[in-house]
C-alpha positions, 0 to 999 in steps of 0.5 A, spaced: 744 735 489 737 732 491 734 726 491 735 719 494 741 714 493 739 707 494 744 701 496 741 694 495 744 688 498 743 681 498 744 676 503 746 669 501 746 662 505 750 657 501 748 658 494 741 660 495 738 667 496 736 669 504 734 676 504 735 683 500 735 690 503 735 697 501 738 702 504 737 710 502 739 716 504 739 724 501 747 723 501 751 719 496 754 715 502 749 711 507 750 712 514 747 709 520 741 713 520 739 712 513 733 709 511 733 701 511 728 696 509 730 689 510 726 683 506 726 676 507 726 671 502 722 664 504 
């Protein structure tokens, strides 16, 4: 199989969104060396 497998994560503080992350890899299971892009929500 080829392509990227993304995993989207959300950070919450109480009941409000605080951040979002996207981690992706060529393998189905992401690893420490997977690409990681955090996004801060103001």
